[in-house]
C-alpha positions in Angstrom: 130.3 -66.0 -45.2 128.6 -68.9 -43.9 126.8 -71.8 -45.9 123.2 -71.3 -45.2 122.3 -75.4 -44.1 120.1 -77.3 -46.9 120.6 -74.1 -49.2 123.3 -73.5 -51.8 122.9 -69.6 -51.0 126.0 -67.9 -49.1 125.2 -65.4 -46.5 127.3 -62.6 -45.4 127.6 -62.4 -41.5 126.8 -59.2 -40.5 130.0 -56.9 -38.9 129.3 -53.6 -37.5 131.1 -51.3 -34.8 127.5 -49.6 -34.1 126.7 -51.2 -30.9 123.1 -49.6 -31.2 122.7 -51.5 -34.6 123.9 -54.3 -33.4 121.6 -54.8 -30.5 118.5 -54.0 -32.8 120.0 -56.5 -35.7 120.0 -58.9 -32.8 116.6 -58.0 -31.7 115.2 -58.7 -35.3 117.6 -62.1 -36.4 116.5 -63.3 -32.5 113.0 -62.5 -32.0 111.6 -65.8 -33.1 109.4 -67.8 -30.5 111.5 -70.5 -28.7 115.0 -69.2 -29.7 117.6 -70.8 -27.8 120.3 -67.9 -28.0 123.8 -69.8 -26.6 123.0 -72.6 -29.7 123.1 -70.4 -32.5 125.4 -67.6 -30.9 123.1 -64.7 -30.8 122.1 -65.3 -34.4 118.8 -66.5 -35.3 118.8 -68.2 -39.3 117.1 -65.2 -40.5 118.4 -63.3 -44.0 117.3 -60.0 -45.5 117.7 -58.5 -48.7 118.3 -54.6 -49.4 119.2 -53.3 -52.3 119.4 -50.0 -53.9 119.3 -48.8 -57.6 120.7 -52.2 -59.7 121.1 -54.0 -56.1 117.3 -52.9 -55.6 116.6 -54.4 -59.1 118.4 -57.7 -58.1 116.1 -57.4 -54.4 112.8 -56.9 -56.3 114.0 -60.4 -59.0 114.7 -62.3 -55.8 111.7 -61.4 -54.0 109.3 -62.8 -57.2 111.7 -65.8 -58.1 113.3 -66.5 -54.7 110.8 -65.3 -51.6 111.8 -69.2 -50.2 115.2 -68.6 -49.7 114.8 -65.0 -47.1 112.7 -63.7 -44.9 111.9 -60.2 -46.3 113.0 -57.5 -49.0 113.6 -53.8 -49.1 114.0 -52.1 -52.5 115.2 -48.8 -52.6 114.7 -47.1 -55.8 115.4 -49.2 -59.1 112.5 -50.9 -60.7 110.9 -54.4 -61.6 112.5 -55.4 -65.2 110.1 -55.6 -67.7 111.2 -59.7 -67.8 110.7 -60.3 -64.4 107.1 -59.1 -64.5 106.0 -60.9 -67.8 107.2 -64.5 -66.0 106.0 -63.3 -62.7 103.1 -65.8 -62.9 105.3 -68.4 -63.0 106.1 -67.6 -59.5 104.1 -67.8 -56.5 104.3 -66.2 -52.9 106.4 -63.4 -53.6 107.9 -62.5 -50.3 107.5 -59.5 -47.4 108.8 -56.8 -49.2 109.5 -52.4 -48.6 110.0 -50.5 -51.4 111.3 -47.5 -51.1 111.2 -44.1 -53.4 111.4 -40.5 -54.2 108.7 -38.7 -55.9 111.4 -37.4 -58.7 113.2 -40.7 -59.1 113.2 -40.4 -62.7 114.7 -44.4 -62.8 111.8 -45.8 -60.9 108.4 -45.7 -63.3 105.3 -44.4 -61.1 102.1 -43.2 -62.2 102.6 -41.0 -59.6 105.1 -38.7 -61.1 103.9 -40.0 -64.8 107.6 -41.9 -65.3 105.6 -44.8 -66.1 104.2 -43.5 -69.1 106.5 -44.5 -71.8 108.6 -46.9 -69.5 108.6 -50.7 -70.7 109.0 -51.9 -67.3 105.7 -51.8 -64.9 105.1 -49.0 -62.6 105.3 -49.3 -59.1 101.7 -49.0 -58.0 101.7 -52.7 -59.9 104.8 -54.0 -58.5 103.3 -53.1 -55.2 99.9 -54.4 -55.3 101.6 -57.6 -57.0 103.2 -57.9 -53.6 100.3 -57.5 -51.9 98.3 -60.0 -53.8 101.1 -62.5 -53.1 101.2 -61.8 -49.8 97.2 -62.5 -49.9 96.5 -59.1 -47.9 92.5 -58.8 -47.9 92.8 -55.6 -45.5 92.8 -51.9 -46.6 96.3 -50.2 -46.3 97.5 -47.8 -43.3 98.7 -44.6 -44.1 101.4 -43.5 -41.9 102.5 -39.6 -42.4 106.2 -39.6 -41.1 106.7 -35.8 -41.8 105.5 -33.6 -44.2 107.9 -35.3 -47.0 107.8 -38.6 -46.0 104.5 -40.9 -45.9 104.4 -44.9 -45.9 102.0 -47.2 -47.3 101.7 -50.0 -44.8 99.7 -53.4 -46.0 100.3 -55.4 -42.7 103.2 -56.6 -41.5 104.1 -57.8 -45.0 104.1 -54.9 -47.7 105.4 -51.3 -47.1 105.8 -48.4 -50.1 107.8 -45.3 -48.9 107.1 -42.3 -50.6 109.2 -39.3 -50.0 108.2 -36.0 -51.4 110.9 -34.3 -54.0 113.6 -36.8 -53.8 115.5 -37.7 -56.6 117.2 -41.6 -57.1 119.5 -41.8 -54.2 119.4 -43.5 -51.0 117.8 -41.3 -48.3 119.9 -38.9 -46.3 119.0 -38.5 -42.9 119.8 -34.5 -43.3 116.6 -34.4 -46.3 114.2 -37.3 -44.5 114.9 -35.9 -41.1 115.1 -39.4 -39.8 117.2 -42.4 -40.1 115.9 -44.4 -43.0 118.0 -47.4 -42.1 116.2 -47.7 -38.9 112.9 -47.8 -40.3 114.1 -50.6 -42.7 115.2 -52.2 -39.1 111.6 -51.8 -38.1 110.4 -53.5 -41.0 112.4 -56.5 -40.6 111.7 -56.7 -36.9 107.7 -56.4 -37.8 108.1 -59.2 -40.2 109.2 -61.9 -37.5 105.9 -60.9 -35.3 
């Protein structure tokens, strides 16, 4: 772990034995114009947050309350807690946000599957709208259909929402999705730096 300069946050260093992931990660972290790779030992000052379930809850909370500390957020499953939703107006400039949900996720409230009906926490559709508004996106979203199970609604390179048909509250498996979700997450991080 290392301290971020001028911050009270501790940022974990990335360690991976997979050279392809290291290469993609290096491209993401070192894609900023004018970056001098030798000065930073190949690591730019970028920090991303990814969380699943309770970690997704924390990721969403950080995206609302501390967006200036991080470059982008990926929240898989989980929800935005009611208390964060109710105080969101106290915080401005929500971060760049990628949400991943299965349509059979009983934990995350969504209108698309009626799970928001009796849940005090906001529906994911409202959470996505919040991040679209906070990122000041005026253009219409694009819909990317990956395969017969997966579609991603993209609001420029700032807010994405992936829905996985008939998938439960679980990290998306490559076998079920027929693709590597981690690569899509890395692609989102790369695009947020453009």
